[in-house]
N, C-alpha and C positions, 0 to 999 in steps of 0.2 A: 503732184505725181499720180496717176491713176493706181489704186490698190491693185489692181490686177496686172498691171503691166510687166511683174515679177513673174506671171506665170507665161510669160510668152515663149514658146518653144525655141530651143538653143538655133536651129538653123537661118532664125532670119536675124540673129546678129552679122552685123556686115563683117565677113573676114572668116564666116566660119562655112555655112553652106551645109548639105546636104551628106557630103562622106566625110568630112570632118566632124560631123554631128554623130553620124552612125559609131565614129569611135570614141568619140569622147562619152557618147550614152552607154556603149558596150563595155569600155575599160574602166570610168570614174563615175558611172551614173549621172551623168550630167545630160538631163533633157531639156532644163527651162532656165530662162536668166536667172532665176531664183537660187539654182543647183551651183551654176557658175559661181554666184557672190560668194557662195557657202564652201568655196573651194579654198580653203583656208591654206597659205604658205608654211610649209612644215620646217623651216629654217630661211635664214637672211643672211647674206654676204655685206659685211660692214666696211661700204668705201667711203664712208664718211672720215675716217680718222687714218693717221697716218704713223705706221711706227716705228720707233729707232729701234736697231738690231740688240741693243741690249735691253731692251723691254719685251722682247719676245720670251711667249711663257709655251711650254711644253700641250698646249689645252688642244692643239688639232683645229682652231680656229682658222678662216681664211682670212687673211691679212695683206694690207699693203704696207710695203717699204721702198721708200726711195733710196737710189744709191747709184754705184757705178761700176761696172764688171773692170776688173784687174788683170784677169788672168783667166785663160781658157786651156784645160786639157779633158785629154781621152784614156779613161781607165779602163784596165782590160779585167772582165769579172767571169766568172761560171760560165754563163752561156751569154754570148755576145760581147758589148762593150757598152759603157756609159760615158757621157759627156759633163764634166763638172766645171763650172764657171765659178771665180770668187768673186764674190759682191760686196762691197764695203759700204760703209759711211764712216762718218766722225766719232760714233760709237764703237765699231765692231765689226766683224767679218761672218757671212755664210754661205753658206753652197747654193747654186741653182745648179738642178741635177734632169738630164734627160737621157731618154732610154730609147728613143726612137726619133728618126727626122734629123739626124746629126749633119748632115752636109749643109741639110738647107737650111737648119739654125746657125752652123760656124758661119755661113757665106754672110748670115744678115746681122749678127750682131755686132753692137759697134763698141770700141773699148772706149774708158775714160770718159762715158756721155753718161748724162744722169739717167736713168731711166726708172718708171714706177713699176714692180714687179707685184702680184699677187696671186695667193694660192695658200696651201695647207704648209704648216712649218712643221718638222717631225725635228726630234734632235737625237744626236749620237752622241755620246759621250758630251765632250761641252759644246759642238757646233752645231748649231742651226741648220737645216739644207729644207730646199722649198724644189720639191718633183715639179715638173713641167709646168711653169710660172704662165700666167698670163702675163704679157709685157706690153709696156707702150713706152717710148719716148717722153720724158717731162716734158718737153714742150709740146707735143701734140697732145697728150693728157689735159694739160691747162687749159685749151681750146674746148676740150669737149665740155660736156655737162656729166660730170661723175660724181654728185655731190648726194645721191640719194643710199638708202641700203636698198639692197635686191633682194627680191624676195624670191624663193626658190617651192616651187610647188609640188606636190605628189605627183607620181607619173606612173608610167609602166613602160617595159620593153617596146610593147607594141605600139604606142602612141610615137614614142621615138621613133621608132623604124618606119612609121606614116609621115614623119617630118613636123610631128606637133610636138616642138621641143618646148622647154622652159621659156624660151623667148617667144613662142609663139602664143603659149596660152598668159604672158603677161601683155602680151598685146591686145588679146580677146579682153582682157579684164579692165585694159584703158579705155576700148571701145563701149565695153557695158557702163562703165562711168560715166562716159559722153552723153551715151544715150538715157541713162538717168538723170543727168546732170548733178549727180552725186548726191541726189537728195532721197532718204529714204526714211517712211514713217517712224515714228517713237514709238517705243514698245515698253518703256517702263513710267513709272507717274513722276512728275517732276519732285515731289517729296521725298521718294526713295533716290532719287539721281543725287539730291542735294545733299541727303544725308552721309548717301557714300561717296559722295564727289566724284561720281560718275561722268564722262564724258558725254554727250550726245549719239543717238545711235549714228549718224551721216558719217561724223567723225572718225568713229570707231570703225566702220567698216572701212574709208578710207585709209586709215592708217594702219588698219591691217595688211591691206594690201599694197601700198605707196609710202612705208613708215618713213618721215622726214629723218628722225633720229631715236636713239634706244629708248628714251624716257616715253616719247609717243605712243613706239611701239607698245611699251608697258603698259600704261595707261587704257590702248583699246585692247590689248590680252585679257585686262582684266574688267572692263565694260561685258565684253563679250561670253566670257567664261562663267560671270556671276548670271548673266540673263540666262543662257543655256542650263544652269542648273538650277537656278530660280522657276525657270517653267517645268522642269521636270519634278521639284519637288511641289510648284502649284498641283500640278497635274496628278501625284500621288495625294497629297493631302485632301486636297478637297474631295478624291474619290473615297478617302475614309469618312471625312465627315458626310459626305452624302448618303455613303451605306448607313451611317449610324444613326442618319436623321429618317432614312426611308424603309432600310428593310426590318421591321420590327422582329426582336429575338423572341426566344421561347422564355420567358421569366422565370428562374429556379427560384422561387420565394424561400422555401424553407429547408432548412438542415436538419436532414431526418435520421430514421435509425440506424439505417444501414451505414452513413458515414459515422456517425457516434460511437456505433458499435466497432468500426473498423479504427477507429480513431485510438478508443480506448483499450481494445483489447487484439489487436492483430498487427499494431505498427512493429516491425521486427528491429526498429532501433529509435529512437526520438529523433525527431526530424531538425534538419540544419537549420539556421537562423534564412539561409536564402533561402531554402524550400517553403517556409512558413511564409516568407514574402511574396512568394510567387504567387501560392496555391489563395491569399490574401486578393493579391491583383485579379486573379482568375475569379475567385467570387464574385468581386465588384461588378466584374464583366457580364456574370449568368444571372446577377441580381437586378443589373439594369433592364431595361426595355429594347435594348439593342443586340443587334447579334453579334457575338464575338468572333474575331478573327485574330487569334495570337500566335505569335510565334516561339517557341519555348526552347532557348537554347541553352545547353547545360554541356558539359565534358563529360566524355566516357564515363561511367561510373558516377555521375553526381546525382543521382536518382530521378531521373525525370521520368522512370515507369512510375513509383508510389504515387508522384503527384498527376499523372495523367490516371490513375486508379481512383482516386479522391476524386477529381472531377467527375468520373464516372459515376460514382455513389452517390454524389450528389444529383446527378442528373435522373438517376434511379429512382432516389427518395421523391423526384418530385414527378413520379410517372412517366418518365421516357425512355427511351431505350439507345444503347450509344455502340459505336462499333470502334475498332482501332484496326488500320490499314500500315501494312508493312510492305516492304518492297520485294522479299524473298520468300520462299517456302520457310527455309531456315530460321528465318528471323521470325515469321508469323509464330512458328512453332514454339520459337522461344519466350514471346511473350505471352502466348495462351499458357505454357506449365507456369512460367513465372506469377502470372495471375492466378492460377487455379492455385498455387503456393499460397502465393500472399493472404488469398480470402478466404483458404480454409474451412472451417464447417458452417461459415457465411449460406444463407439460403440464396444463392445467387447464382441464376443459370447461365451458363458460358460455352460458346460452340467455336469451333475452328474452322475456316473455310478457304481451302484453297484448292490448285487445281488439281491435287491428288485427292481429294474428298470423294468417295465414294457416293454413288449415285443414290443409295438407299439412304446414305446419311444427310446427303445435299437434298430429298425432297422432305425429309424432316425438320430439318433447319429452315426450308423456305416457309415451311407452315406453322413451324412457333414464331418465326417471326413476325407473321403477317397476323396471327392472333395475339402476339405483344407478350407470348410467355417466357421467350428468350430475352435477357436482358443485355448481354454482352456479346458481340459479336466479332473475334478475331480474324482476319484475313489478309490475303494478298490483293490483286486486282481482281480479284474472282468476285469480290466484294461489290464491285460497279458493275457487274452484270446487269440487265433491264430484268432478268426473273429475280433479281434480289430486291424485295417489297418489304420495308417496316411499316409497322402499324404506328409509330410512331417517335421518330429517330430524332433526339434531342441532342446528341452530339458526337461527331466525327473526329477522332484524333488520328493525324498522320503521322507516320514515323520516317523520319529521313526524307522529306519534303522535296531536294532538289533529285529525285528518283522519277518524283509524278509530274507530269506537265500541269499546267494550270487547268487545260478542258478535262480533266480527271477531277481535279476539284471540283469542279461547274457541277460534274456527275452527282455528287454528295448532294450536292446543293440540292437537287431534286428530286430527293428521295424521300422529302416531306414537304406537306403543303408549306408550311413555314421552313424557312430555312435552318438546318441546325445549328448549333456553332461548332467553330472549327478550330481545333487547336491542335498546329503544326509542330511537331517535335524534330530536333536535329541534333547529333553530338559533332556536327562542323561547325566549328566555332566562325560564324559569318564577321569580320571587322563592321566595327561600326559605322565606318565610311560607307561601306558597301550596303549594309543591312538598310540605312538609310534610302539608299537609292533604288535597292531590290526588292524590300519589304517596306516601302515607305506605305504603303498600302496596311500595311499589318502592324498590332500592336506587339511591341516586344519584349517577352520578359527572359531574363537571365540566372541559372543558378550559377553562381561564380564558388562555391566551396564543396570540397569531398565530404563524403559522411564520416565521422569520428572512427578512430582506428585504422584509416586506410594510410598506408605507408608511400610517401611517393616513390613512382618506380626511379632507379639507377639506370642511367642511359651513359653507354661508352661507346668510343667507336674507336674498332681495331682494323688493322691490315690484314689482307690475304697470308701475310707471312706468319702472323701469330696464332694462325687456325690450330695448331697442338694443343695450345694453352687455354684456347677456347674450349677445345672439346672435352681435357680435363676438367674444366670447371662444369660443362655441360653433367660429365658423369657425377661430380662430386654432387650436384642439384638433385639428380635423379636418386642416389644413394640417400638422400632426404626424402626421399619419396614424391619430389617435384615432377612436374611434366613441362615439356618444352616444345616451342614453335621454331620451325625453322620455313621462312617466306623466302622465295623466289620472285623476280621480278615478273609482269607478264604486260608486255607491249604487244599491242594487237598486232603491228607491222611485223613479226618476227615470231609469230608463233611458235613454227617449226624448231628454230633456235632456241626459243627459251623452253619449249618441251626439251629440246635436250640439255640445257642447263640443268632442269628438274632433276630429269633419270640421272644425269652423270652427278648431280649431290646425291640423289637418292642412294645411288651406288657405293660414292666414297662412304658414307654415314653408314650404311649397310655394313661396309666393312671394319669400320672403326667401334661399332655397335653392333654386334653380332648377337643372334637370336643362340639359345633362348633366354639370356641374361637380359637382353633388350627387345622390345616392341614396338615396330614402327608403322605410322599410317601413312597413307599419301593421297592426297585430293589434289585435283586439276581440273580446268575447264574441259577435257576432252573424256570424262567419265561420266559413264547415266547418273542421272540426279540418283538414283536409289543404290547405288555403289558408293557414290558420295556421302549421302546419307550415312550409310552403314559403316562409313569408316571414321565419319565426325562422331556417330555414336560411340564406336569402341574407344575414340580418345576421351570422349564426354565421361564415360565410365571407368575412365583408368587402365582399360584394358591394353592400352598403348601406352608408352613414355613418350616419344617423338612424335610430331605431325609434320611430316614434311608438304608444303602446299604452296599454291600459287596466292594470290591475293584474293582467290574466293572467301578465305576468313575473314576479310577486312570485316566486314559490318557484323557485328551483334554476336558472335558464337562467344557464348559466357561459361568458361570452364575454371573455377576459382583457385584449383590444384595446380593451373598453369602456370610456373612462375619465371620462365626466361622466354624471352622474344629474342630470336635472331634473324636478321633484315640481311639477305647476302645480296650484295651489288646494290647495297643501299644508295649509292650516289645515281641510280636509274629510277627513283622514286620521286614523287615529288613530296612538299614537305608536310602537305596536309597529310597524304596519305602515310606516310613516316608517323604521324599523329596517331590516326587512325588504328595503324598496326601496333603501335605500341601499347593502346588502349585496352589490347587484347588479354595483356598482363595486368599483374596488378590489382585483381578481384577478390583475392582473399586476403587473411590478414599479414601473410608471411612478405619479407621482403623480396621485390619482386625484381628482374632487370632487362633490361633491351639491350641488345649489341647489335651494333653495325658495321658490317665487313664491307671494306670497300679493295678495290684496287690501290697503287699509288697514284696511278694516275686521275687528276681530279679539277676540274674544271673551277672558276673562282664561285659560281652559282652553287654546284654542289657543295664545295667547303661551306659557303655561306649555310647550306641548308644543315649540315652534317653538324655545325659550331653550336646555330639554333636550338638542335633537337638534342643536343647533351647539356646547352646552360638550361633551358625551362621545362616544365609540363604544364607552361599555361596556354592555353587551348588560343587563346586570344590574341597572345603575343605570337605565336606561331603563325596566326594566320594573318596578322598585320604582315610579318616578313615575307609571307607567302604571296602576298598581294602585290607587295613592290617588286618581286620578282617574276613574277607572273603576267602583271596585270589584271582587270578586271573581267575581260569579255573569258580568259581562259579558265578563271575561279570559278565560274556558274556555270562553266560548259555551256555550249549554243544555245541553247533552248530559252536561257533565260538571259543570254547577255545583250540578246535583241535591241532591250528597252534601253542599253548603255553604248547604244550606235553614236557617240558624241562625237560633233565635229569640232572643238577647239579646247574643253575642258578636260581635264583626266583626273578621275575621282580620287587617285591615289596621289599624285601630286599637288593638287589643289583641293584637300582636304580642308582647310580654312574657309576658302573661298565658300565650299557645299555647307560647311556648317553656317554661315552667314546668311545664305542663299535660303535655308532651310528655316533659318529662324524669320527673315523676311518674309517668307511666304505664309509661315503660320500667322505672324502679328496680323498681315494682310486679310486674312480669310476670318481671324476674331475679328477686325473691326468693320469688315466688311462683307460677310460670307458670300452675296450673289456678284459683289463686284459693280456695284449700282452707283455708287457714288462718280459725280464726275470727274473727280483728280484721276479717276481709274478707268476712266475709258478705253484708253490706250491698251492698257493689259488687258482688259476686256477682250478688246478687238484682236489681238494677237492669241488671247487663248482659244477665242472660237473658233478662228484660222485652224488653230493647230489640231483642236479637237477634229476640224471635218478632216484633214487630210493625214491626221494618227500619226506622225512624226515629229519630234520637236521641231528640228531645225527647219523643217520646209515653212513653218509658218511666222518663223520669229521675227522676217523682217517686216 
């Protein structure tokens, strides 16, 4: 087959034409033969086997049953009537039900004749029923060729309205296979296929669209899922290896005075083993000749900042400048103050640059950066402006990476002739599965233990009806000198409603906690930044005991004296957000609490989220559950899920296949980094095609 045959525009396929092609393009993104080939069915109707009535399961699957109708009746119901037929075989009885077209159905049904019925079954009490079944007399059924499993393709309402039904798409697919003669170039090596017992490419594509039975379908799915994930990993790993070979890093050869002075005299507590391990990994990177690109994950409060600072001191000891970039002004301020406090009397020059920095200060900072006097610059996006030029930037640290796009990372690269080392820090634990796919081009370090003396936060779930007890508990904590957060949901679509919830909450708290005995701060998105900062400051200084806020406090506010986090309408928050909010307390030596308040009406997902929060404090376990509930696209936000626009694999459900694919991609690149060996020609061909077309599935066949 001509390798470019699959690039043929879809209107040329017999039975498609320009109008249908327009609809397929706008609704499903199908523009070429290849796009159609990779429109995989999302489920199948199994018409290969017949069930007995006593074998039926309440699984919601579509099944075929052979039996006879022995009785028909009309049943009155609240709205209109339903027609019910008793359907029996030798093992039992079930009901067939129709809610419309009664007259026509009644006239056409034959009693005591063998029928094949097909449809979804539902169970009420101990009886199964099948609403609106497809029906065919057994004698007719045996004449037809109904032995295959029927694929059901993704579709949209617009396509159905234009007459492009599932049957029409299946016909197009048959035509495509006829024109391609069912032959597609192989895209994996023979060795890999033998080792993994994979079926050939052409067989896999045929059996994904026209499976003869469940077993062949499973083999086709495994082959195509493996291939998709294998090429994702091949792309990521080769990017990483190429970067390490091509992009020479700045070697930080020595551990000097600043690092040693800090380590011996300024460490506020002994480093945990996890911190030591991570610092060692980073030092190896910085000492090699390659540019570092590392992701540092650690739960809230695990001590990432100290690790970041020690890396900065290594850079300074080797004659380089460093910068730390944070997503918000509040967070940048906090990093700046935190670093100044840690450095104490050390002779390190550190400045803060944000949108609010005064012009005169800016000018001084720009000058000191360019003449090399300034060692550490902490800031927000302001650091990326073209005016900000360093004399020799050696290390850039980015906090909470998911708030910065890739374009912003690359701006930092160009702040120096040789790209600086990059360390990305995040307190949002990313499940390993997702990290392998999203950050496969970064090396990953994890701090997985909390500093000594930190007590795990106690988390409980309380219904709104227990509010008085909760308020009493808050009063007791305030008597002990503690501070309290009360957080209300913020959901973009209903800002007016959220604001009302927040104000109602504030008023009821103000009634229960009257001044002058209690002081309350309030922070929400409608306030001017300087008012927000003023209220935050009052809480940080301990002038107010209760902070009523929307989720603006999610990232980074550090108040060691705050020991209780109350989350209102907790069922409206996602898991990672609940976990982030909980991390605002538990920063001092006292026992801290997180109270999840909800109404009695809870969805199954909400129950799972609340149960997970009360059961564990482990951010990685929470992230795994979150991934299962929400799926990969949502978890990382739109800007990063683009890469995961997978056609058949699911990185959550196909976790094992992903690990296998990553292992084989690594082995392959170890043995044949340039894919030059004869046996890997098909992989190289597919890989090059994919690199031209930028997306993974476009090239795989």
